[in-house]
C-alpha positions as a LaTeX table, in Angstrom:
\begin{tabular}{lrrr}
\hline
Residue & $x$ (\AA) & $y$ (\AA) & $z$ (\AA) \\
\hline
Met1 & $-5.73$ & $-30.82$ & 27.16 \\
Leu2 & $-8.63$ & $-29.62$ & 29.29 \\
Arg3 & $-6.99$ & $-31.08$ & 32.41 \\
Ala4 & $-3.74$ & $-29.26$ & 31.54 \\
Leu5 & $-5.61$ & $-25.97$ & 31.12 \\
Ile6 & $-7.37$ & $-26.39$ & 34.47 \\
Phe7 & $-4.02$ & $-27.17$ & 36.11 \\
Ala8 & $-2.42$ & $-24.07$ & 34.54 \\
Leu9 & $-5.29$ & $-21.84$ & 35.70 \\
Gly10 & $-4.90$ & $-23.21$ & 39.19 \\
Leu11 & $-1.31$ & $-22.00$ & 39.22 \\
Leu12 & $-2.25$ & $-18.38$ & 38.42 \\
Pro13 & $-3.07$ & $-17.25$ & 41.98 \\
Ala14 & 0.13 & $-18.83$ & 43.28 \\
Ala15 & 2.18 & $-17.18$ & 40.54 \\
Ala16 & 0.57 & $-13.81$ & 41.24 \\
Ser17 & 1.28 & $-14.23$ & 44.95 \\
Ala18 & 4.91 & $-15.09$ & 44.23 \\
Asn19 & 5.27 & $-12.03$ & 42.01 \\
Glu20 & 3.78 & $-9.80$ & 44.70 \\
Ala21 & 6.16 & $-11.19$ & 47.32 \\
Ala22 & 9.15 & $-10.64$ & 45.04 \\
Ile23 & 8.09 & $-7.07$ & 44.27 \\
Arg24 & 7.55 & $-6.24$ & 47.95 \\
Lys25 & 10.91 & $-7.73$ & 48.91 \\
Ala26 & 12.71 & $-5.71$ & 46.25 \\
Leu27 & 10.95 & $-2.36$ & 46.66 \\
Glu28 & 10.09 & $-2.01$ & 50.35 \\
Pro29 & 13.71 & $-1.36$ & 51.42 \\
Leu30 & 14.00 & 1.35 & 48.75 \\
Leu31 & 10.75 & 3.26 & 49.30 \\
Ala32 & 10.25 & 5.48 & 52.32 \\
Ala33 & 6.55 & 4.69 & 52.14 \\
Arg34 & 4.06 & 1.91 & 52.75 \\
Ile35 & 3.25 & $-0.43$ & 49.85 \\
Gly36 & $-0.44$ & $-1.30$ & 49.63 \\
Glu37 & $-2.03$ & $-3.42$ & 46.93 \\
Ile38 & 0.01 & $-4.92$ & 44.10 \\
Arg39 & $-1.99$ & $-5.98$ & 41.04 \\
Pro40 & $-1.47$ & $-6.71$ & 37.35 \\
Ala41 & $-1.30$ & $-3.55$ & 35.24 \\
Pro42 & $-3.24$ & $-3.09$ & 31.99 \\
Ile43 & 0.00 & $-3.86$ & 30.09 \\
Ala44 & 0.93 & $-7.55$ & 30.10 \\
Gly45 & 3.99 & $-8.29$ & 32.22 \\
Leu46 & 3.73 & $-5.11$ & 34.30 \\
Phe47 & 2.39 & $-4.75$ & 37.82 \\
Glu48 & 0.69 & $-1.77$ & 39.44 \\
Val49 & 2.12 & $-0.93$ & 42.86 \\
His50 & 0.09 & 1.28 & 45.20 \\
Val51 & 2.30 & 3.38 & 47.45 \\
Gln52 & 0.98 & 5.48 & 50.33 \\
Thr53 & 3.15 & 8.51 & 51.09 \\
Glu54 & 2.70 & 11.50 & 53.38 \\
Asp55 & 1.48 & 13.41 & 50.34 \\
Gly56 & $-1.14$ & 10.81 & 49.45 \\
Ala57 & $-1.42$ & 7.78 & 47.18 \\
Arg58 & 0.95 & 7.15 & 44.28 \\
Ile59 & 1.15 & 4.43 & 41.65 \\
Leu60 & 4.34 & 2.88 & 40.31 \\
Tyr61 & 4.72 & 0.23 & 37.63 \\
Thr62 & 7.25 & $-2.58$ & 37.68 \\
Asp63 & 8.04 & $-5.99$ & 36.20 \\
Ala64 & 7.54 & $-9.28$ & 38.06 \\
Arg65 & 10.97 & $-9.08$ & 39.73 \\
Ala66 & 11.01 & $-5.33$ & 40.30 \\
Ser67 & 14.12 & $-5.07$ & 38.13 \\
Tyr68 & 12.76 & $-1.84$ & 36.68 \\
Val69 & 10.35 & 0.78 & 38.01 \\
Ile70 & 8.28 & 3.19 & 35.91 \\
Gln71 & 7.01 & 6.41 & 37.45 \\
Gly72 & 4.39 & 8.31 & 35.48 \\
Asn73 & 0.87 & 8.11 & 34.14 \\
Leu74 & $-0.37$ & 5.35 & 31.87 \\
Tyr75 & $-2.65$ & 6.55 & 29.06 \\
Glu76 & $-4.89$ & 4.69 & 26.63 \\
Pro77 & $-4.64$ & 6.65 & 23.33 \\
Arg78 & $-7.64$ & 4.92 & 21.74 \\
Thr79 & $-10.02$ & 6.34 & 24.36 \\
Gly80 & $-7.92$ & 9.22 & 25.72 \\
Arg81 & $-8.25$ & 7.76 & 29.23 \\
Asp82 & $-5.69$ & 8.50 & 31.91 \\
Leu83 & $-5.68$ & 5.03 & 33.50 \\
Thr84 & $-3.32$ & 6.04 & 36.31 \\
Gly85 & $-5.41$ & 9.09 & 37.16 \\
Glu86 & $-8.55$ & 6.95 & 37.29 \\
Arg87 & $-6.92$ & 4.49 & 39.67 \\
Leu88 & $-5.61$ & 7.27 & 41.91 \\
Arg89 & $-9.08$ & 8.80 & 42.14 \\
Lys90 & $-10.43$ & 5.38 & 43.08 \\
Leu91 & $-7.75$ & 4.94 & 45.75 \\
Ser92 & $-8.48$ & 8.36 & 47.25 \\
Glu93 & $-12.22$ & 7.80 & 47.63 \\
Val94 & $-13.74$ & 8.60 & 51.02 \\
Pro95 & $-16.76$ & 6.60 & 52.27 \\
Phe96 & $-19.33$ & 9.37 & 52.56 \\
Asp97 & $-21.29$ & 7.53 & 55.24 \\
Ala98 & $-18.16$ & 7.52 & 57.42 \\
Leu99 & $-17.89$ & 11.32 & 57.49 \\
Pro100 & $-18.95$ & 12.87 & 60.84 \\
Leu101 & $-21.55$ & 15.15 & 59.25 \\
Asp102 & $-22.67$ & 16.40 & 62.67 \\
Arg103 & $-19.37$ & 18.33 & 62.74 \\
Ala104 & $-20.12$ & 20.20 & 59.51 \\
Val105 & $-22.04$ & 23.39 & 58.81 \\
Lys106 & $-25.13$ & 22.35 & 56.83 \\
Ile107 & $-26.45$ & 24.48 & 53.96 \\
Gln108 & $-29.68$ & 23.32 & 52.30 \\
Arg109 & $-31.60$ & 24.53 & 49.26 \\
Gly110 & $-34.57$ & 23.17 & 47.31 \\
Asn111 & $-35.37$ & 19.47 & 47.44 \\
Arg112 & $-31.81$ & 18.65 & 48.64 \\
Lys113 & $-31.44$ & 15.68 & 46.26 \\
Arg114 & $-27.83$ & 16.62 & 45.50 \\
Val115 & $-25.34$ & 16.09 & 48.33 \\
Leu116 & $-21.81$ & 17.37 & 48.78 \\
Ala117 & $-19.21$ & 17.61 & 51.55 \\
Val118 & $-16.49$ & 20.27 & 51.36 \\
Phe119 & $-13.32$ & 20.78 & 53.38 \\
Ser120 & $-12.99$ & 24.55 & 53.22 \\
Asp121 & $-11.00$ & 27.45 & 54.65 \\
Pro122 & $-12.78$ & 30.82 & 54.86 \\
Tyr123 & $-9.57$ & 32.63 & 53.87 \\
Cys124 & $-8.82$ & 30.43 & 50.85 \\
Pro125 & $-9.35$ & 32.33 & 47.53 \\
Ala126 & $-10.30$ & 29.13 & 45.69 \\
Cys127 & $-12.82$ & 28.34 & 48.44 \\
Arg128 & $-14.41$ & 31.76 & 48.01 \\
Gln129 & $-14.70$ & 31.15 & 44.28 \\
Leu130 & $-16.29$ & 27.77 & 44.98 \\
Glu131 & $-18.82$ & 29.42 & 47.28 \\
Lys132 & $-19.80$ & 31.73 & 44.42 \\
Thr133 & $-20.31$ & 28.69 & 42.20 \\
Leu134 & $-22.29$ & 26.85 & 44.87 \\
Gln135 & $-24.67$ & 29.80 & 45.10 \\
Gln136 & $-25.87$ & 28.79 & 41.63 \\
Val137 & $-26.60$ & 25.16 & 42.58 \\
Asp138 & $-30.19$ & 24.39 & 43.57 \\
Asp139 & $-31.68$ & 21.29 & 45.21 \\
Val140 & $-28.58$ & 20.60 & 47.29 \\
Thr141 & $-27.37$ & 19.82 & 50.79 \\
Ile142 & $-23.80$ & 21.00 & 51.41 \\
His143 & $-21.81$ & 19.91 & 54.47 \\
Ile144 & $-18.94$ & 22.34 & 55.17 \\
Phe145 & $-16.05$ & 21.03 & 57.27 \\
Met146 & $-14.25$ & 24.18 & 58.38 \\
Ile147 & $-10.45$ & 23.77 & 58.42 \\
Pro148 & $-8.85$ & 27.22 & 59.01 \\
Val149 & $-5.28$ & 26.29 & 58.05 \\
Ile150 & $-4.30$ & 29.20 & 55.78 \\
Arg151 & $-4.60$ & 31.84 & 58.50 \\
Pro152 & $-4.62$ & 29.84 & 61.74 \\
Glu153 & $-4.44$ & 33.06 & 63.76 \\
Leu154 & $-8.01$ & 33.71 & 62.58 \\
Ala155 & $-9.31$ & 30.27 & 63.49 \\
Asp156 & $-11.65$ & 31.91 & 66.02 \\
His157 & $-13.69$ & 33.21 & 63.10 \\
Ser158 & $-14.52$ & 29.64 & 62.08 \\
Lys159 & $-15.22$ & 28.72 & 65.68 \\
Ala160 & $-17.54$ & 31.71 & 65.96 \\
Val161 & $-19.44$ & 30.46 & 62.90 \\
Trp162 & $-20.20$ & 27.29 & 64.85 \\
Cys163 & $-21.30$ & 29.33 & 67.84 \\
Ser164 & $-23.68$ & 31.46 & 65.73 \\
Pro165 & $-27.47$ & 30.95 & 65.90 \\
Asp166 & $-27.52$ & 30.67 & 62.09 \\
Arg167 & $-24.40$ & 28.70 & 61.21 \\
Ala168 & $-25.14$ & 28.55 & 57.48 \\
Gly169 & $-25.66$ & 32.31 & 57.27 \\
Ala170 & $-22.57$ & 33.02 & 59.37 \\
Trp171 & $-20.45$ & 30.76 & 57.16 \\
Leu172 & $-21.63$ & 32.44 & 53.97 \\
Asp173 & $-21.01$ & 35.89 & 55.45 \\
Leu174 & $-17.46$ & 34.87 & 56.34 \\
Ala175 & $-16.45$ & 32.69 & 53.39 \\
Leu176 & $-18.33$ & 34.52 & 50.65 \\
Arg177 & $-18.33$ & 38.12 & 51.88 \\
Gly178 & $-15.36$ & 38.26 & 54.27 \\
Lys179 & $-17.56$ & 39.34 & 57.19 \\
Pro180 & $-16.56$ & 37.74 & 60.52 \\
Pro181 & $-19.39$ & 36.49 & 62.76 \\
Ala182 & $-20.76$ & 38.64 & 65.54 \\
Ala183 & $-20.89$ & 35.63 & 67.85 \\
Lys184 & $-18.03$ & 34.85 & 70.22 \\
Ala185 & $-15.89$ & 31.73 & 69.77 \\
Ala186 & $-16.88$ & 30.59 & 73.24 \\
Cys187 & $-18.88$ & 27.40 & 72.64 \\
Asp188 & $-17.80$ & 23.80 & 72.16 \\
Asn189 & $-16.90$ & 23.45 & 68.48 \\
Pro190 & $-15.46$ & 20.80 & 66.15 \\
Val191 & $-12.96$ & 22.99 & 64.30 \\
Glu192 & $-9.79$ & 21.39 & 65.70 \\
Glu193 & $-11.29$ & 17.91 & 65.28 \\
Asn194 & $-12.03$ & 18.72 & 61.64 \\
Val195 & $-8.44$ & 19.81 & 61.06 \\
Gln196 & $-7.31$ & 16.44 & 62.43 \\
Leu197 & $-9.91$ & 14.66 & 60.29 \\
Ala198 & $-8.56$ & 16.40 & 57.19 \\
Arg199 & $-5.06$ & 15.22 & 58.05 \\
Arg200 & $-6.20$ & 11.62 & 58.55 \\
Leu201 & $-7.96$ & 11.70 & 55.18 \\
Arg202 & $-4.87$ & 13.30 & 53.62 \\
Val203 & $-6.75$ & 16.35 & 52.44 \\
Gln204 & $-3.97$ & 18.23 & 50.67 \\
Ala205 & $-5.79$ & 21.31 & 49.38 \\
Thr206 & $-8.72$ & 23.59 & 50.04 \\
Pro207 & $-11.32$ & 23.27 & 48.88 \\
Thr208 & $-11.57$ & 19.48 & 48.70 \\
Leu209 & $-14.93$ & 18.12 & 47.59 \\
Ile210 & $-16.29$ & 14.72 & 48.64 \\
Leu211 & $-19.23$ & 13.36 & 46.65 \\
Pro212 & $-21.68$ & 10.79 & 48.07 \\
Asn213 & $-20.23$ & 8.06 & 45.84 \\
Gly214 & $-16.87$ & 8.59 & 47.57 \\
Glu215 & $-15.26$ & 10.56 & 44.74 \\
Arg216 & $-12.79$ & 13.21 & 45.89 \\
His217 & $-11.87$ & 16.35 & 43.96 \\
Glu218 & $-9.29$ & 18.94 & 44.96 \\
Gly219 & $-10.05$ & 22.53 & 43.98 \\
Gly220 & $-13.09$ & 24.18 & 42.50 \\
Leu221 & $-15.06$ & 23.12 & 39.43 \\
Pro222 & $-16.95$ & 25.04 & 36.73 \\
Leu223 & $-20.67$ & 25.12 & 37.43 \\
Ala224 & $-21.68$ & 22.72 & 34.64 \\
Glu225 & $-19.05$ & 20.16 & 35.61 \\
Leu226 & $-19.94$ & 20.41 & 39.30 \\
Ile227 & $-23.63$ & 19.80 & 38.57 \\
Arg228 & $-22.76$ & 16.91 & 36.25 \\
Arg229 & $-20.70$ & 15.24 & 38.98 \\
Leu230 & $-23.32$ & 15.86 & 41.65 \\
Asp231 & $-26.07$ & 14.37 & 39.45 \\
His232 & $-23.87$ & 11.41 & 38.51 \\
Ala233 & $-23.05$ & 10.73 & 42.17 \\
Ala234 & $-26.73$ & 10.97 & 43.11 \\
Ala235 & $-27.69$ & 8.55 & 40.33 \\
Thr236 & $-24.90$ & 6.15 & 41.31 \\
Gln237 & $-26.04$ & 6.12 & 44.91 \\
Ser238 & $-29.71$ & 5.59 & 44.07 \\
Ala239 & $-28.81$ & 2.66 & 41.79 \\
Met240 & $-26.84$ & 0.84 & 44.49 \\
Pro241 & $-28.60$ & $-2.11$ & 46.24 \\
Arg242 & $-29.66$ & $-1.34$ & 49.80 \\
\hline
\end{tabular}
């Protein structure tokens, strides 16, 4: 019996591979998007299909032959967890160490133990609200990637921030107070490169926050929740082996 069990277990990877091939063959002609990973779903008999579209990652569920497709979020009532949402957040993570931080405006306060990167537009109302919230966060280093996409005709204001002697002060004057910089937009600046970076990372909204553990969040957060996430990300990073 033990030999039979070992034999059966040995067949599992092959069976999973066959299921993945069948699902790809059935769905790829139907989806105008790239299929990434295919893996067993939390429900027996279903598979989780990761689809990358122009609007970002999506998850579909299907059976082993892709005879049926389920679109929607999978919830676990016992815990209240949104399992699909958790997986999508994992799929959208951005390796913080891969961000070109030398192309961001750096704002530092206190001991700087908390770290955050933000894709922000100075003329985005939600970004302005986030800046008000960030003013209440101590012990932080914030890296602002300026992406002036809402009012591109005013992109020179963001470029002038980069050309200012005090970039952090110029950014806060512009994004928080609506005061354009006095400097001219005449220096080499990374604004256009940052717009392209945001597109490559499929940043769909401003502001978009990137935490040092790779977690991405679109839109602002209440102060308490923002600090909780920053502290959690800092603790996660410090606990990782180096």
